[in-house]
N, C-alpha and C positions, 0 to 999 in steps of 0.2 A: 284815728285815721278816717278821712272822709270817704263815704261810700262812692263807688264808681271810679275811683282813681287807684290804679295798681300801686301798691306800696313800693317805693324805691324809684318810681318814675315821677319825681316831684313836679307837680303842676301848680304849686302855690304862686309861682311867678309866671308871667307870659313867657312861653318857651316853645320848643319844637313840638311838644306833645309826644305821647308814647309811641305812635307809629313812626314818626319821623326820627325819634331817638333810636329806635331799634334798627331802622333802615341805615342810619348813620353808623351804628355799631357794626352792622353787616358789611358796609363799605370799608370800614377800618379793618375788619377781619380779612377781607380779600386782599387789601393792599399789604397788610402785614404778612399774610401767608406767602404772597409772591416774593416779598422782600426776603423772608427767611429762606425760601427755596433757593433763591439766588445766592444769598450769603453762604449757605451750606455748600452749594455747588462750587463756589470759589474757594472756600477754606478747606473743605474736605475732599471733594472729588478732583480738584485741580491741585491745590497747594500741598496739602498734607499727603495726598497719594504720591506726589512727586518726591516728597521728603522720604517716604517709606521705600522708594526704589534706589535711594542713594546708598553708598557704602556706609557701614556703621560709623566710621570715623567722622564722616561728614554729617550723618544723621544726628549724632550726639552734639555737634556744634551748631546746628540750625536753630534749636530753641534759644541758644545763647544769643545768636544774632537777632532772633525775633524779639527777645526782651530788650536788646539794645535799641532796635528801631522803634519798639513800642515806647521806650522812654523818650526818644526824640520826638515822637508824634505827640505824646502827652505834653511835652514841654512846648512844642509849637502851638498847641491848642490852649496854652496857659492853664494846664490842668496838673494837679499834683498826682502822686501815685494813686491809682484808682481804687476805690472801694469796690466791692462786688456790685455788678449791675443790678442784682436783685435788691441789694441794700439801697441803691439809688432810687429804685422804684418804690420801696417802702417809705423812704423819706418823702418822696413826691406825694404819696397817698396821704401822709400825715401833714402835708403842708410845710415840711421842713425845707429850708433853703428857698430858692426861687423857682422851683419846679424843674422841668426838663427843657432847657433852652435848645433850639435847633443847632446853634453853633457848637454847644457842648456835646450834644448827641452825635453830631457828625464826627467830631474828633475822637470821641470815645468808641464809637462803632468801628472807625478805621483802626484804632489801636486793638480792638478786639479781633478784627480780621487778621491782623499781623500776628497777634498772640496765638490764636488758634490755628492759623494756617501754617505756622512754624512748628507745631507739635507740642507747644506748652500744655501740660496736662490740666486744663480746665474745661468746663462744659459750655456747650453752645446755647443752652437754655437761658443763661443769664443775659447775654447780648440780645437774644430773640425777645425775651420778656421786656427788656429795656427799650428795644426798638419799637415794640408794640405800644408801650406806654408813651413813647415820644410821639408816635403817630396819633394816638388818642389825644394827647395834649395839643398837638398842632390842629387837630380837628376842632378842639375847643376854641382855639384862637380865631379860626376862620369863621365859626358860628358867632363868636363874640357874646354879647350880653343877652342873647336869646336863650342861653342855658342857665338853669339854676345851679347852685353850688353842688347839689346832689347829682345832677346830670353831668356836671364836669368830672366829678370823681367816677361816675359810671363809665364814661368814655375812656378815662385813663386805665381803669381796671379791665375794660373790655379789650383794649389793645394788648394789654399784658397777657390776658388769657389766650388771645389769638397767637401770640408769639410762642408761648409754651406749647400750645396744641400743635403748632407746625413742627416743633422739634421732637417732642416725645410721642407724637401720634396717638395720644390718649386724650381726646377733647374734653371728656367729662372731668377727668383728673385735673386738666389744665384750668378749667373753670373754678373748681374748688380751691386749687392752689392759689390762683390769683386773688381770690376773695379772702382766703384764710391767712396767707403768709404775712400780711401787714400787722395782723393782730394775733397774739398768742392765744390759742384755744377759742377763738371767736371767728365768726364769718360775717362779711359785709353782705348780709342776705338780701338787702334791698337792691343790690346790683346784679342779681342772678340773671335776669332776662337779657340785658345788654351783653353781659359776659358770655352767656351761652350762645347767642346769635353770632357774636364775633368769633368765638372759639370754633364754632362749626364752620364758619366761612373761611377762617384761617387754615383749618385742617384740610378742607376741600381744595383750597387754592394750592397749598403745599403738596397735597397728595396727587394733584393733577400733573405735577412736574417731577415728582420723585417717587420712589418706591415706598409703599406703606407696610412692607413686610418687616416685622420686628426682628432684631438680631438673635432671637432665640425662639424656641417652640416649647409648648407645655404639653403634658400628658392630656389626652382627651378626656380621661376620667381618673380621678384620684379619690378613693373612698376615705371618709373621715375615720381616723383611729385615735384611740386615747394617747398612744405614744407620740402622735403628732402634736397634741396639745402640750405635752411635756417638752417636746422639741421646740415648739413655738415659744415657750417661756424661756428656754435656754438661749434661743436666738435673741429674744428681747433683752435678756440680761447682758449678753455679750455686745450687742449693738448699742445698748444704752451706755454701757461703760466706755465703749469705743468713741461714741459721739461726744461724750462728756470730755474725754481727753482731746479729741479732734477739734472741738470748739476752742479749747484753750490753746492748742497749737496754732489755729488760724488767727486768734486774737494776737498771739505773740508775733506771728508772721506779719500781721498788719502794722503792729508797732515798729517792727524792724524796717518795713518799707518806708515808713515816715522818718525814721531816725538815720538810715544809711543814705549816703549820696548815691546818685544813679550809677556811677561806675562800680561802686562796691556792691550795690544791689545786683547788678547784672552779673558780676564776676562770681559772687557766692551762690546766688540762686541758679544761674546758668550751669555752674559746675555740678550742683546737686542733681539737676535734671539730666545733664549729660551722663553722670554716673549711673542714674537709673536706667537710661537707654542702653548703656553698655552691659549692665547686669542683666537686663531683660534679654538682650541678644545672646549673651553667653549662657544663661541658665535656661531660658525658655525658647531660644531660637528665633525670637522676634522682638526687635527693639520697639515695635509699635505697641507692645503690651504696656510699656512704661511711658509712652508718649501719647499725645492726642487726648481727645475727650473721653475715650475709654470704650468705644464700641467694640473694638477687637478684644479688649480685656473682658468685656461683658459676655461675648460669645464664649470666650475661654472659661469663664465662671460657670456657664451652663453645661459644659462638658463634664462628665462624671468620672473621668479616669485620671484625675490629678491627685497626687498625694497631699497629705495635710501640710507638710513642710513647704511644698511649692506654693500652696494657697496662701499660707501665712507670709511667705517671702514677697509675694505679689502685693499683698495688703501693705506691707512696709514700703515697698518701692513706690506704690501709688500715693501713699500718705506723704512720704518725703517729697515727691514730685509736686503734689498740690500745695504743700506748705511752701516749697521753694517758689512756685509760681506766684503765690500771694505775696511773699516777701520781695520778689523781684518786680512787683508792680504790674504783673500780667492782668489783662482785662478778660474775665470769663466768669462762668457760673460755678457754683458749688453744689447745685442740686444733682446733676448727673454724677459727679464724683461721689456724692453721698450714696446714690443708688448703686453704684459699682461697689463701693466698700461694703454696703449691706449685702449685696449678692455674694461677694467673696466670704464675708463672715458667715452667711448662711451655709455656704459650702464647707466652711470649717466645722460647723456643728454637724452637717451631714456626714463628713468624713469621720468626726469624733465618735458618732454613734454607730458608724459602720453601715449606713444605709446604701449610699451610692446608687439608688434606684429611681430617683425622681428629682424634679426641680423644685419640690415643695419649699424646702428651707431657703433656697436661693431667692425665690420670689418673696417669701415672708421676710427675709432679711432686707430686701430692697425697700419694702413698705415700711418696715420698722425703722430703718435708717432715715428715710425721708421724714417720717413722723417725729422722730426724736431730734434730728438735726436741725429742723426748722420749727419744731413744736407745732406741727400741723397734723394731728391725729386723724381728722376727718379726711383730709387729702390722702393719707396713707391707706385708709380703709377703702376709699373709692378706687384708688390705684389697684388694690388687690382684686376688687370685684371686676374692674374693667379688663385687667390682664387675664384673669382666670375664669370668672363667672362660675366658680365651683365652690360649694361649701367646704370641700376637702382642703381648699387653699385658704378660704376666707376665715374660717373659724380659728384655725391655729394662728393665722395672721392677726386676728383681733387680740389674741393673747399677747403676741410679740409686740404689737403696737402699743398696747397698754403698758406692758412692762418697760419697753424702751422709752416711752414718754416719761415715765417716773424717774428713770436713771439718767436720761440723756440731757444735753444742753444745746441751746440754739447756737448756730454759727453766726447769727446776725445780732448786732447790738442795737439795731434800730426798731425792732418790733416793740409794740407797746399795747397795753390794754386799751380797748377802744372807748371813746365817749359814746354815750347812749345814741346820739343822733347818727353815728357812723354805722351802726349795725342794725338799727330797727328796721 
C-alpha cells in the first residue's frame, strides 16, 4: 500500500479523492435516512397501525390481500417472486446480475411497502438496506467514470449501512453488518470510513423525524456471574439449532415461491399468516404479536412475566408466519425476524433456568441469532456492546455467539468467501 493514501479509498485512478468520496457517502446517508423515515411512517404509523385497529376477522385477511397485491406489483414490474432484499444487496456487492437498476428498485420497494404495510411478518431492515444500496448505486451512475471500482463498491455499502442504521437505530452495528454480511466471517474493511459516515448521517436524518427510543429497556447494571456464562452457552446451543432449522425452512419456502403459481402462493401463505393472527388474538390477546415486523412481539419478549409454553408458542407462530411470507413472495427482511426469534429463545432459557429477573438472555439471544443466522459474528458482538455497554451482557454474549455460530446456518445462499482485493 502506498504511503499517504488511506487504504480502501482507492486513488490509483483519477477520481473523487478521499474527501469528496466521504462527502458523497454522507449525502447518500442523509438521503437514505430521510427515505427510510418516510417509508416507516407510511408502512408502520399509517398502514399497519390502521390494520391493528380493525376487527380480528379483517386483520387476518389483510395480509392475504397484501400478498395478492404484492404479486400483481411484482408482475407489473416484470419481476418474479422476490428474494430477500438483503440477498439482492449481497449479489450486487459481488457483481452478480446487473446491479440494482432504478426501475427494478422502484417496483421492489413498492412491493415491500405493500407487504409490510399489510402486516406480513417480515422486517423493515431488508427494504431499507436495499434502498440504501440503490441510492449508493445511483450515486455511482451520476459520478460516472470518476470513481474507481473500489469507490463504487464503497458507495454501495455506505448506502446499505445508512439504511440499516435508520431502522435498527444502532449505527455502529449497521456499519459492521453492511460490511460483513456479503462475506461469511470476513469484513470489507477498506470500506469502513464511507460506511461509517453514511450510517451516521442516515441515523441522524431518521432520528430527526422519528423516535430513537428502543422498544425495550435494559438493567442499568448487571454483574457478571458464572451462571450467566453457562446460560450463554445454552442460549447459543438453542439458537444455533434453531437457526440451522430455520435456514432450511427459509430455503424450502423460497423453492415453493418459485414452484407455486401466484394464486396458490397467496392462498396457502395467506392462510398460514391469517391463522397466526387468529391464534395470537385468542391466546395472547393481540393479533399484532403474530403480524408485522415484530416490534410489538419484541416488547412482549422483554416482559418477564410470560410462561415457557406461551413463549414457545409465539416462536412457532412467528416462524410459521415468516416462512409463509417468504413462500408467498413477500418482500421484506429476515434480520429483524432473526433478532425477534433470538430474543424469544433467550426468554425460553431464562424461563427454563427460573431466573425471570433480567433481560440478559433475551439480549444475548438476539445477538446469537443474528450472528448464526447470517454468519456475522462480529456484527453480533458489536450489537451486544452497542445495546448494553456492560461486561455482564457482553461476556455471556460472546459465549452464545461463538456457540451459535458453530451450530447455526445462514439464511442467505448468496454469501461467499471474499477475494483478497475485496477485503484488504
